[in-house]
N, C-alpha and C positions, 0 to 999 in steps of 0.2 A: 453730424448730429451736434457737435459741440459749437459749431458756427451758428447753427440754427437756434440754439439755446441762447447764445450771446445776443443775436438780433432781436429775439423775443424779449430779452431782458432790457434792451435799449429802448425799444419802442412800445412796450406795454406798461400800464400803470403798475405801481408797487404792489397794491393788494392783489392784482391778477397774477403777478409774478409769484407771490407767496402761495397762492392757491395751486399754481401750476407745479411748483417744486414740491409741496406737500403731497400732491397726488402722485408725482413721480417717485417720491420716496416710499409712499405706500405700495406702490406697484412693485418696486424693488424688494421690499420686505415680503411681500406676498410671494414673489418668485422664490426667494430664499426659503420660505417656509414649505412651499410645495417641493422644492428640491429635497429638503430634509425628509419630508414624508415619503418620497419616492425611494430615497436611500434606505430608509428604515424597512420598507416593504421588500426591497431587494435583499437585505441583510437577513430577513426572516426566511430562512432557507426551507422550513417545514411549517406549513400552517397547522393550527390546532385542529384536532378531529372534528370539533363542533363547527369549524369554519369551512370545511370542505363542501363544495357544491353537492346538494342532494343528500347531506348527512342526516341521519335520523336523530331527532331531538325530542326529549321528553319534558314534561312540565316539571318534573323533579330536578331538572337541570338548575333551577333557582337555588336548590339547597346544596349543590355540589361545589367542589373546589377543583379548578382546572390545574392547580399545581400539585395535586396529590400524586405521590409516586406509587410505584408497583409494590414497594415494601409496605406502605400504609394500607393499600387495598388488601394485601395478603393478611396483614395483621387484623384488620376489621373482619375478615372472613373466618378467622379462627374462633372456636367455641370459648366462652368465658369460663375460665378455670380459677376458682377461688380456694382451691386446696392449699394446705399449708406448704407443700412442696413447691407448688407453682408460685406462691407468693414469695418463698424464700429465693427462688431462682430469679424472680423479677427484682428482688431487693439486692442480690449479689450483682446482677447485671447492671443495675443502676449505680452501685458503688464502684464497679469496674469502669464504667463510662466516666464517672466523676474523677477517678484517679488517672485515667488516660488523659483527660483534659488538663489536669493539674501538672502532669509531667510534660506537657508540650513545651516546645522550644520557645524561650522568651529572648528576643534580640536585645532588648534593653539591658538585661542582666549580663549579657556577654559583652556589651559595649561599655558598661560601667566597670566590671570586674576583670575583664579579659577572659579567654577561654579556659585558662588553667584554674583560677580561683572560682569562676562560675560553675565549672565541672565539680570542683571540690565541695562547694556549697550544695549542689544537687545531690551528690552522692552521699555525703555525710548526713545530710538532713533525713534521708530515707534509710539510715541504718547501715551504710557502707563505710569503708575506710579508705583514706588516701595517704600517700607519702610523697613528700616533696624532695626535690633534688638537693643533695648535700645535708639532708636531715634524716637521721635514722629512725625517728619516732613516727609511728602511725597516728593520724588524726582520726578520731571517732567520737561518737556521742558518749557522754557519761550516763550514769543510772537515771539522771533527772532530765535527759534529753538536750543538755547544753554541750556546745563545742566552741572551740576557740579558733576562728578564722577571720582574716581581715575583711572588712566591708568596703574596701575600695581597692583599686588596682595598685599592685606592688610588683614591679618587674622581677624581683628576686624569687618570687613564688612560682616555681615551675614544677608541674606534676611529673613524678617518675613512676609511680605505681598506683593502681586502683583496684580495690577489692569490692565487687558488688555481690558478694556471697550472701545467699539466702534473702536477697531483696525481692520485693514485687516490683518488677521492672518491665514496662511495656515497650512496644516498638516506638511509640511516640517519644518516650523519654530518652532513648539512645541518641537522638540528635543533639542532646546536651554534651555527649562525650565525643568531642570532635576537635580537629585541629590542635592536637596536643603534641608540640614538636619534640618534647623530651620524654614522652611516655614510653616505657620499656616493658611494663608488666600490667597485664589486664585479666581480671578473673571474674567468672560468672558462675561460680559453683553453687549448684542446687537452685538456680533461677528457673523455676518450672515454666514461666512464660516466655523463656528465651528459645526461639525456634529458628528455622532456616531464614526466614525473612529478617529477623533481628541480626543474625550473622552476616547477612548481605549488607545491611546498614553499617555494622561495625567495620567491615572490610573496606568500606568506602568512605570512612570518616576522616581521612587525611591525618593519620597517625604514623608518620613515615618511618620511625625507628622502633616500632613495636617488636619485641623479641620473644615474649612469652605470652601465650593465650591459653587460659584454662576454661574448658567448657564442660567440666565434669557435672553430671546430674541435670543437663539442659535437655531440650527436645529437639536437637538437631539430627539430621540424617545425612546420608551420603550426598544427597543432592545439594544441600546447603554448604557442605565442605568445599565444593568446587570453587567457591568464590574466594578462598583463602589465597589463591594465586596473587591477588592484589596486594597482599602484605609481604612485599619482597624481602624485608629484613627479618621476617619471623624465623626463629630458631627452635622454639619448643612449642608444640601443640598438644594439649592433653584432652583426651575425650574418654568416654566410659570404656569402650572396647573397640579398638581398631579392627579386630577380626570378628565383629558381631555378624557380619554378612560378607558375601563375596563382593558385593558392590562397594561396601565400606572399605574393605581391605584394598580393592583396586584403586579407589579414590585416594586412600592415604598413600599408596605406592606412587601414584602418578604425581602427588603433591611434592613428595620427596625428591623424585626424579626432576621436576620442574625447578625446585629450589634445593640446591645441594646443602644449604646450611640448615635446613628444616629437619627435625626429627619428630615423629608423632609417637606419643607415649599413651599407654593405658593408664587410667586413673589409679588403678591398683599398684602400679610401679612407682607412682609419685607420692601418693597420699598414705600408703601403708609402709 
């Protein structure tokens, strides 16, 4: 093929050579476009219902949206309720979704401040308290909502203890409490939004030397406690009542057998 092109180039006029090569490039470009379209069709593993052969179509299809999910369709099928209770529920759900979004993990914050200071800013801003290594003072907001924390990375600031007591803390926000190499104490007292899924995230957040975990007043069950085995250095676990059920009692016993350093306490033994 190459030899043929060279001979044509030698014995054909220049304007004919240009026409030939331009047509050749166009053919190659069209072949590439066709290959891309074929690949797209192969990657589309399931055609849309409206594209199936023999599918029933309505004229109302012009007003439809093929990207609508089942949740949207279910919502549209619900009767309109403008009662004060329904409006209040809608408003509370809206505020909850906003707060969940605001608590989402921000990589840039951790890149600028480091894991320890980024976690400290996140917790203290939302009403919690933190304590740094070699510093006996707890850092928390004052009555006017101000607090004193560095706004840039300082290696000497290493978190040793965190209190998230009485905070409104969602599953999305727990991703900010991670990779704390010096953290020994972590408390979630009376965090009503803390459940089994939240405990699963905390247990896998790479806090290797965590020794004390207080879950008093949370909504955990014996199912969620099973993930505590990941915290191999844990020594004290505080829950509402280790004997609230046979399943809870058995789970606590298995945890203590698996980790000989661990002791599970009832909240009445610690806080009273």
